MIMI-678316 format. One line per field, with one value per residue (C-alpha): residue number from 0; residue in one letter; x, y, z. Coordinates in nm, 3 decimals, always signed. Example, Ala and Ser with C-alpha at 12.3 -4.5 7.8 and 13.67 -1.06 7.14 Angstrom:
BEGIN
nr [0,1]
rest [A,S]
east [+1.230,+1.367]
north [-0.450,-0.106]
up [+0.780,+0.714]
//
This chain:
BEGIN
nr [0,1,2,3,4,5,6,7,8,9,10,11,12,13,14,15,16,17,18,19,20,21,22,23,24,25,26,27,28,29,30,31,32,33,34,35,36,37,38,39,40,41,42,43,44,45,46,47,48,49,50,51,52,53,54,55,56,57,58,59,60,61,62,63,64,65,66,67,68,69,70,71,72,73,74,75,76,77,78,79,80,81,82,83,84,85,86,87,88,89,90,91,92,93,94,95,96,97,98,99,100,101,102,103,104,105,106,107,108,109,110,111,112,113,114,115,116,117,118,119,120,121,122,123,124,125,126,127,128,129,130,131,132,133,134,135,136,137,138,139,140,141,142,143,144,145,146,147,148,149,150,151,152,153,154,155,156,157,158,159,160,161,162,163,164,165,166,167,168,169,170,171,172,173,174,175,176,177,178,179,180,181,182,183,184,185,186,187,188,189,190,191,192,193,194,195,196,197,198,199,200,201,202,203,204,205,206,207,208,209,210,211,212,213,214,215,216,217,218,219,220,221,222,223,224,225,226,227,228,229,230,231,232,233,234,235,236,237,238,239,240,241,242,243,244,245,246,247,248,249,250,251,252,253,254,255,256,257,258,259,260,261,262,263,264,265,266,267,268,269,270,271,272,273,274,275,276,277,278,279,280,281,282,283,284,285,286,287,288,289,290,291,292,293,294,295,296,297,298,299,300,301,302,303,304,305,306,307,308,309,310,311,312,313,314,315,316,317,318,319,320,321,322,323,324,325,326,327,328,329,330,331,332,333,334,335,336,337,338,339,340,341,342,343,344,345,346,347,348,349,350,351,352,353,354,355,356,357,358,359,360,361,362,363,364,365,366,367,368,369,370,371,372,373,374,375,376,377,378,379,380,381,382,383]
rest [M,S,K,T,E,P,K,V,A,I,V,H,D,W,L,V,T,Y,A,G,A,D,R,V,V,D,C,M,H,H,V,F,P,N,A,V,I,Y,T,L,V,Y,D,E,K,K,M,P,A,W,F,K,D,Y,D,I,R,T,T,W,V,Q,K,I,P,F,A,T,K,I,Y,K,S,L,L,P,L,M,P,G,A,F,E,A,L,D,L,S,E,Y,D,L,V,L,S,S,S,S,S,C,S,K,G,V,I,T,R,P,D,A,V,H,I,C,Y,C,H,T,P,I,R,Y,V,W,D,F,Y,Y,T,Y,R,D,N,A,N,W,L,V,R,R,V,M,P,H,Q,M,H,K,M,R,I,W,D,K,C,A,A,D,R,V,D,Y,F,I,A,N,S,H,Y,I,A,Q,R,I,K,K,Y,Y,R,R,D,S,D,V,I,Y,P,C,C,H,I,N,E,A,P,F,V,K,K,E,D,F,Y,L,V,V,G,R,M,T,W,Y,K,R,I,D,L,A,V,A,A,C,T,K,L,G,K,R,L,V,V,I,G,S,G,G,E,E,G,K,I,K,A,M,A,G,P,T,I,E,F,K,G,G,G,L,S,D,E,E,V,R,Q,Y,Y,L,R,A,K,A,F,L,F,P,G,E,E,D,F,G,I,T,P,V,E,A,Q,S,A,G,T,P,V,L,A,Y,G,R,G,G,A,C,E,T,V,L,P,G,K,T,G,Y,W,F,A,E,Q,T,A,D,S,L,M,R,C,I,E,L,F,E,R,D,G,V,A,Y,S,K,E,E,I,R,E,H,S,R,S,F,S,E,E,R,F,E,N,E,L,R,E,Y,C,A,R,R,M,T,D,W,Q,Q,E,L,L,D,C,S,H,W,Q,K,E,E,L,D]
east [+0.005,+0.102,+0.280,-0.038,-0.331,-0.601,-0.939,-1.186,-1.559,-1.730,-2.053,-2.302,-2.655,-2.845,-2.810,-3.135,-3.020,-2.691,-2.650,-2.348,-2.283,-2.322,-2.061,-1.831,-1.903,-1.823,-1.476,-1.420,-1.467,-1.215,-0.953,-1.038,-1.173,-1.181,-1.392,-1.745,-2.018,-2.267,-2.583,-2.927,-3.109,-3.008,-3.229,-3.032,-3.255,-3.187,-2.801,-2.553,-2.501,-2.151,-2.271,-2.383,-2.026,-1.974,-2.022,-2.315,-2.473,-2.771,-2.924,-3.226,-3.445,-3.409,-3.671,-3.937,-4.195,-4.120,-3.820,-3.627,-3.915,-4.000,-3.647,-3.644,-3.945,-3.774,-3.537,-3.615,-3.504,-3.160,-2.960,-3.020,-2.989,-2.635,-2.533,-2.634,-2.382,-2.106,-1.782,-1.536,-1.343,-1.246,-0.918,-1.038,-1.418,-1.485,-1.828,-1.986,-2.252,-2.516,-2.738,-2.672,-2.404,-2.133,-2.289,-2.152,-1.949,-1.596,-1.305,-1.100,-0.797,-0.969,-0.975,-1.300,-1.286,-1.603,-1.642,-1.909,-2.127,-2.310,-2.428,-2.796,-2.951,-3.314,-3.172,-2.949,-2.926,-3.224,-3.442,-3.696,-3.709,-3.778,-4.048,-4.210,-4.235,-4.355,-4.722,-4.911,-4.833,-4.464,-4.470,-4.644,-4.386,-4.068,-3.973,-3.966,-3.797,-3.541,-3.451,-3.363,-3.184,-2.958,-2.843,-2.771,-2.606,-2.361,-2.276,-2.238,-2.000,-1.785,-1.721,-1.546,-1.164,-1.112,-1.356,-1.323,-1.550,-1.654,-1.609,-1.484,-1.851,-1.930,-1.613,-1.744,-2.071,-1.888,-1.705,-2.027,-2.240,-1.996,-1.715,-1.465,-1.201,-1.197,-0.984,-1.135,-1.133,-1.365,-1.599,-1.563,-1.737,-1.761,-1.550,-1.716,-1.450,-1.685,-1.579,-1.698,-1.992,-2.123,-2.308,-2.687,-2.904,-3.061,-2.995,-3.004,-3.107,-3.067,-3.200,-3.492,-3.792,-3.788,-3.823,-3.462,-3.331,-3.502,-3.557,-3.852,-3.614,-3.458,-3.811,-3.922,-3.611,-3.593,-3.987,-3.958,-3.644,-3.794,-3.484,-3.505,-3.449,-3.440,-3.523,-3.421,-3.557,-3.873,-4.016,-4.285,-4.271,-4.301,-4.672,-4.619,-4.311,-4.475,-4.777,-4.558,-4.349,-4.381,-4.362,-3.965,-3.934,-3.902,-3.943,-3.752,-3.853,-3.631,-3.598,-3.308,-2.989,-2.655,-2.543,-2.835,-2.788,-2.401,-2.511,-2.737,-2.446,-2.233,-2.483,-2.608,-2.476,-2.470,-2.590,-2.824,-2.768,-3.012,-3.007,-2.779,-2.596,-2.330,-2.105,-2.311,-2.199,-2.399,-2.205,-1.891,-2.045,-2.158,-1.802,-1.646,-1.859,-1.713,-2.032,-2.024,-2.228,-2.443,-2.477,-2.633,-2.332,-2.360,-2.259,-2.032,-2.076,-1.852,-1.565,-1.621,-1.730,-1.463,-1.658,-1.574,-1.376,-1.597,-1.920,-2.082,-2.238,-2.555,-2.601,-2.968,-3.175,-3.443,-3.548,-3.445,-3.102,-3.063,-3.186,-2.927,-2.674,-2.807,-2.787,-2.434,-2.326,-2.485,-2.316,-1.965,-1.931,-1.659,-1.280,-1.214,-1.256,-1.434,-1.105,-1.002,-1.336,-1.311,-0.954,-1.070,-1.323,-1.062,-0.968,-1.279,-1.215,-1.274,-0.888,-0.806,-1.044,-0.921,-0.558,-0.627,-0.840,-0.595,-0.312,-0.531,-0.622,-0.263,-0.157,-0.431,-0.383,-0.013,-0.109,-0.348,-0.109,+0.151,-0.100,-0.179,+0.202,+0.256,-0.040,+0.098,+0.459,+0.275,+0.083,+0.391,+0.588,+0.297,+0.303,+0.672]
north [+0.000,+0.357,+0.531,+0.700,+0.472,+0.462,+0.601,+0.308,+0.267,-0.068,-0.113,-0.383,-0.473,-0.415,-0.437,-0.568,-0.890,-1.036,-1.325,-1.469,-1.196,-0.927,-1.115,-1.071,-0.694,-0.694,-0.853,-0.619,-0.326,-0.504,-0.497,-0.132,+0.023,+0.372,+0.264,+0.412,+0.158,+0.230,+0.022,+0.029,+0.019,-0.018,-0.164,-0.062,-0.274,-0.597,-0.564,-0.611,-0.324,-0.260,-0.154,+0.171,+0.267,+0.219,+0.514,+0.357,+0.559,+0.455,+0.531,+0.736,+0.425,+0.421,+0.714,+0.482,+0.390,+0.031,+0.011,-0.219,-0.475,-0.457,-0.378,-0.699,-0.598,-0.262,-0.429,-0.196,+0.098,-0.060,+0.006,+0.380,+0.391,+0.255,+0.449,+0.766,+0.712,+0.969,+0.761,+0.996,+1.056,+0.696,+0.524,+0.178,+0.058,-0.286,-0.404,-0.715,-0.816,-1.079,-0.812,-0.461,-0.308,-0.386,-0.133,+0.181,+0.429,+0.496,+0.734,+0.619,+0.580,+0.420,+0.046,-0.140,-0.493,-0.690,-0.973,-1.169,-1.394,-1.498,-1.334,-1.230,-1.579,-1.477,-1.290,-1.564,-1.943,-1.970,-1.732,-2.012,-2.180,-1.840,-1.766,-2.090,-2.042,-1.683,-1.552,-1.491,-1.106,-1.160,-1.414,-1.174,-0.889,-1.101,-1.171,-0.809,-0.681,-0.960,-0.891,-0.532,-0.648,-0.886,-0.606,-0.375,-0.645,-0.729,-0.361,-0.340,-0.623,-0.455,-0.170,-0.403,-0.405,-0.731,-0.990,-1.221,-1.527,-1.683,-2.037,-2.207,-2.292,-1.919,-1.838,-2.067,-1.879,-1.534,-1.674,-1.797,-1.485,-1.201,-1.354,-1.239,-1.429,-1.421,-1.512,-1.716,-1.631,-1.830,-1.628,-1.590,-1.820,-1.819,-2.112,-2.270,-2.296,-2.436,-2.757,-3.065,-3.250,-3.597,-3.633,-3.721,-3.931,-3.655,-3.497,-3.119,-2.883,-2.491,-2.235,-2.036,-2.236,-2.113,-2.345,-2.337,-2.450,-2.788,-2.845,-3.051,-3.312,-3.341,-3.363,-3.632,-3.850,-3.836,-3.902,-4.219,-4.355,-4.274,-4.069,-3.779,-3.435,-3.097,-2.818,-2.454,-2.170,-2.021,-1.886,-1.898,-2.285,-2.346,-2.458,-2.682,-2.853,-2.901,-3.073,-3.345,-3.407,-3.718,-3.771,-3.775,-3.408,-3.132,-2.763,-2.498,-2.196,-1.903,-1.729,-1.914,-1.720,-1.790,-1.964,-2.195,-2.286,-2.353,-2.598,-2.776,-2.793,-2.945,-3.209,-3.326,-3.649,-3.501,-3.196,-3.221,-2.968,-3.055,-2.733,-2.606,-2.295,-2.066,-2.140,-2.236,-2.100,-2.357,-2.666,-2.488,-2.390,-2.747,-2.882,-2.622,-2.802,-3.140,-3.234,-3.430,-3.286,-3.478,-3.229,-3.228,-3.279,-2.950,-2.601,-2.460,-2.765,-2.962,-2.729,-2.738,-3.101,-3.372,-3.691,-3.987,-3.754,-3.481,-3.593,-3.715,-3.589,-3.748,-3.743,-3.640,-3.368,-3.608,-3.760,-4.111,-3.997,-3.824,-4.141,-4.353,-4.106,-4.112,-4.500,-4.487,-4.244,-4.473,-4.774,-4.635,-4.309,-4.072,-4.106,-3.772,-3.731,-3.425,-3.247,-3.309,-3.184,-2.862,-2.819,-2.852,-2.578,-2.341,-2.313,-2.073,-1.874,-1.493,-1.439,-1.627,-1.430,-1.093,-1.183,-1.308,-1.000,-0.763,-0.919,-0.935,-0.564,-0.452,-0.650,-0.538,-0.178,-0.219,-0.391,-0.107,+0.170,+0.005,-0.013,+0.356,+0.432,+0.221,+0.394,+0.729,+0.650,+0.517,+0.838,+1.045,+0.836,+0.889,+1.265,+1.275]
up [+0.001,-0.025,+0.272,+0.385,+0.494,+0.219,+0.294,+0.296,+0.245,+0.300,+0.100,+0.195,+0.048,+0.371,+0.753,+0.890,+1.078,+1.186,+0.953,+0.773,+0.526,+0.803,+1.005,+0.703,+0.708,+1.078,+1.019,+0.721,+0.972,+1.206,+0.933,+0.847,+1.184,+1.042,+0.735,+0.678,+0.607,+0.344,+0.299,+0.137,+0.465,+0.837,+1.129,+1.438,+1.664,+1.474,+1.468,+1.760,+2.005,+1.890,+1.549,+1.710,+1.730,+1.356,+1.110,+0.914,+0.627,+0.430,+0.096,+0.039,+0.045,+0.431,+0.420,+0.259,+0.519,+0.650,+0.412,+0.664,+0.639,+0.266,+0.129,-0.073,-0.272,-0.361,-0.606,-0.885,-0.675,-0.563,-0.867,-0.855,-0.463,-0.481,-0.785,-0.593,-0.325,-0.363,-0.293,-0.450,-0.144,-0.098,-0.217,-0.158,-0.186,-0.050,-0.141,+0.016,-0.236,-0.308,-0.465,-0.592,-0.362,-0.610,-0.846,-0.667,-0.875,-0.770,-0.874,-1.184,-0.959,-0.675,-0.620,-0.601,-0.452,-0.447,-0.183,-0.378,-0.170,-0.493,-0.812,-0.759,-0.737,-0.827,-1.138,-1.264,-1.185,-0.945,-1.154,-1.255,-0.915,-0.752,-1.011,-0.965,-0.582,-0.608,-0.589,-0.919,-0.917,-0.878,-1.156,-1.382,-1.342,-1.300,-1.655,-1.766,-1.436,-1.430,-1.798,-1.699,-1.382,-1.588,-1.805,-1.514,-1.298,-1.574,-1.605,-1.233,-1.227,-1.505,-1.256,-1.005,-1.042,-0.842,-0.734,-0.426,-0.419,-0.091,-0.238,-0.546,-0.621,-0.635,-0.829,-1.103,-1.103,-1.113,-1.415,-1.585,-1.543,-1.517,-1.747,-1.457,-1.272,-0.892,-0.601,-0.317,+0.039,+0.259,+0.486,+0.879,+1.110,+1.479,+1.626,+1.914,+2.194,+2.466,+2.639,+2.453,+2.616,+2.575,+2.240,+2.268,+2.045,+1.821,+1.481,+1.443,+1.173,+1.197,+0.950,+0.834,+0.717,+0.358,+0.067,-0.064,+0.279,+0.242,+0.605,+0.483,+0.371,+0.716,+0.879,+0.637,+0.650,+1.042,+1.060,+0.833,+1.017,+1.347,+1.443,+1.704,+1.517,+1.679,+1.441,+1.523,+1.321,+1.190,+0.865,+0.602,+0.555,+0.932,+0.917,+0.623,+0.779,+1.110,+0.940,+0.803,+1.105,+1.313,+1.682,+1.693,+1.546,+1.809,+1.690,+1.916,+1.703,+1.604,+1.944,+2.091,+2.186,+2.019,+2.328,+2.338,+1.973,+2.034,+2.321,+2.076,+1.826,+2.098,+2.207,+1.875,+1.724,+1.367,+1.185,+0.878,+0.594,+0.303,+0.124,-0.156,-0.030,-0.169,+0.124,+0.431,+0.766,+0.982,+0.871,+0.998,+1.312,+1.373,+1.302,+1.548,+1.801,+1.702,+1.544,+1.206,+0.917,+0.666,+0.374,+0.020,-0.211,-0.392,-0.327,-0.044,+0.173,-0.059,+0.041,+0.416,+0.491,+0.438,+0.354,+0.571,+0.803,+0.928,+0.776,+0.456,+0.140,+0.004,-0.388,-0.442,-0.283,-0.169,+0.159,+0.056,-0.033,+0.308,+0.482,+0.314,+0.432,+0.795,+0.779,+0.645,+0.934,+1.198,+1.056,+1.003,+1.191,+1.085,+1.094,+1.283,+1.654,+1.792,+1.852,+1.489,+1.350,+1.554,+1.429,+1.071,+1.127,+1.234,+0.850,+0.837,+1.146,+1.177,+1.251,+0.931,+0.719,+0.853,+0.786,+0.428,+0.361,+0.489,+0.287,-0.030,-0.017,+0.039,-0.249,-0.494,-0.383,-0.482,-0.802,-0.899,-0.811,-1.038,-1.316,-1.287,-1.285,-1.604,-1.772,-1.681,-1.827,-2.151,-2.192,-2.123,-2.392,-2.639,-2.594,-2.619]
//
């Protein structure tokens, strides 16, 4: 980097709950503690108390009534809102994007690094699935709106100088939809350092009850096998999932504290992960508790779960395939001990993420400055 510290801005899609992407932003701020955080909307009540000490600035969308609740339905407004942010004073812009935050406009000599959690899923590869699961009104307007969003999203990706992907799985999708290369830095996960306890005879699933999490598969598989399953989470599919559950399924809701969830991770015999995720924080959190993971063999879980060692993959996204995986686990177990499984999870720690991000930004700032210098020399030679 240059001798003087660069002025840094962090741009994130929205701050309305403290989930995996928001933890990444938190760690970005640890790396650049003087950075200003820009975001579409910010719900102070839903974020950790220490965020009140950060300089967080929102777009004009924040002024719309109930914006922190209906922000996802405001997709047509997002491109203009992020483009309206004046970031001309910053030397380094670090965007954290699964939606439109990468579309900000920066100075020609500034460096824009995008940490891409995923290309916008409902615009690209999951468009048809999202459309088929939407209500009739959304299905009617989606084709025209998504066509415009694809054009804008590709233009927005072209403004980024360097892409970081949160997994090799996402790096492939960045290459597919944006035609850009990227470097992989795995996101940060909280490592459970609590003492190990005796494992109990139950499986665990943690997540929002939305269709793409496929919690219904875990419930169906454990119901058919007569296995005890603890489900932590809530959401729109809750009623449907509860209706299909047998007597061995226990629903704990979504109101548990982080510490209570960590205790369930520690006690569970295995964690079930039937969804296809870009990375997937919960399988790493489970492994940090020394708990094996039985995961659908697509997406980020293929990069965090070591088959036969820290868990298993099941090949098809069906209850029968998951049932066979559970039976395999109960017959053969896993090769790693609880201590070894936790040690594997440290590959995805917050400290590791911060060190890798710090080094990457420093290197890319140096690369960019050298490119500007080379360009300046070339222009001078042309004029001479």
